[in-house]
Structure formats: structure tokens, C-alpha cells
C-alpha positions as CSV (number, residue, x, y, z in Angstrom):
1,X,-210.1,0.8,163.5
2,X,-208.6,3.2,166.0
3,X,-205.1,4.6,165.1
4,X,-203.0,6.4,167.7
5,X,-200.8,8.1,165.1
6,X,-203.8,9.9,163.6
7,X,-205.1,10.9,167.0
8,X,-201.7,12.2,168.0
9,X,-201.4,14.2,164.8
10,X,-204.9,15.6,165.3
11,X,-204.0,16.7,168.9
12,X,-200.8,18.3,167.7
13,X,-202.6,20.2,164.9
14,X,-205.2,21.4,167.4
15,X,-202.5,22.7,169.8
16,X,-200.9,24.6,166.9
17,X,-204.2,26.0,165.9
18,X,-204.9,27.3,169.4
19,X,-201.3,28.6,169.7
20,X,-201.7,30.6,166.5
21,X,-205.0,32.1,167.7
22,X,-203.4,33.2,171.0
23,X,-200.6,35.0,169.2
24,X,-202.9,37.2,167.2
25,X,-203.9,40.6,168.5
26,X,-207.5,41.4,169.0
27,X,-208.9,44.2,166.8
28,X,-209.6,47.7,168.3
29,X,-213.3,48.0,168.8
30,X,-213.6,51.5,170.2
31,X,-215.0,52.8,167.0
32,X,-217.6,50.1,167.0
33,X,-218.6,50.9,170.6
34,X,-218.9,54.6,169.7
35,X,-221.1,53.8,166.7
36,X,-223.4,51.6,168.8
37,X,-223.7,54.3,171.5
38,X,-224.6,56.9,168.9
39,X,-227.2,54.6,167.3
40,X,-228.6,53.8,170.7
41,X,-228.8,57.5,171.5
42,X,-230.6,58.2,168.2
43,X,-233.1,55.5,168.9
44,X,-233.8,56.8,172.4
45,X,-234.2,60.4,171.2
46,X,-236.7,59.2,168.5
47,X,-238.7,57.3,171.1
48,X,-238.7,60.2,173.6
49,X,-239.8,62.6,170.8
50,X,-242.6,60.4,169.7
51,X,-243.7,59.8,173.3
52,X,-243.7,63.6,173.9
53,X,-245.9,64.1,170.8
54,X,-248.2,61.4,172.0
55,X,-248.5,62.9,175.5
56,X,-249.0,66.5,174.2
57,X,-252.1,65.5,172.2
């Protein structure tokens, strides 16, 4: 059976959940971005060096 009170409480709880998420600050991801750039640079350097060795032979 469909009960409006349960539905209303569920909607209110969902609204509170979204309000709590909106009030939280997002984490600072600059360090993560720098780490990914360094790792990507290392991978590119490795590929270029292996390619240079392949071409030189």
C-alpha cells in the first residue's frame, strides 16, 4: 500500500542529505594533479628513450 507520510519523510531526508553535501568544501586536488603530471611526464620520457634506442639500432 502506498503511504504518503513515508514518501514525504523520504523526500525530506533526501533534501537534507543534498543540503549537507552542498555545505561541504571540496578537497584541494592540486597535489594530485601535480603527481599525475609528473607520472605522465615520466612515462613519456621512458617511451621516447625506448623509441630513440629502437631508431638508433
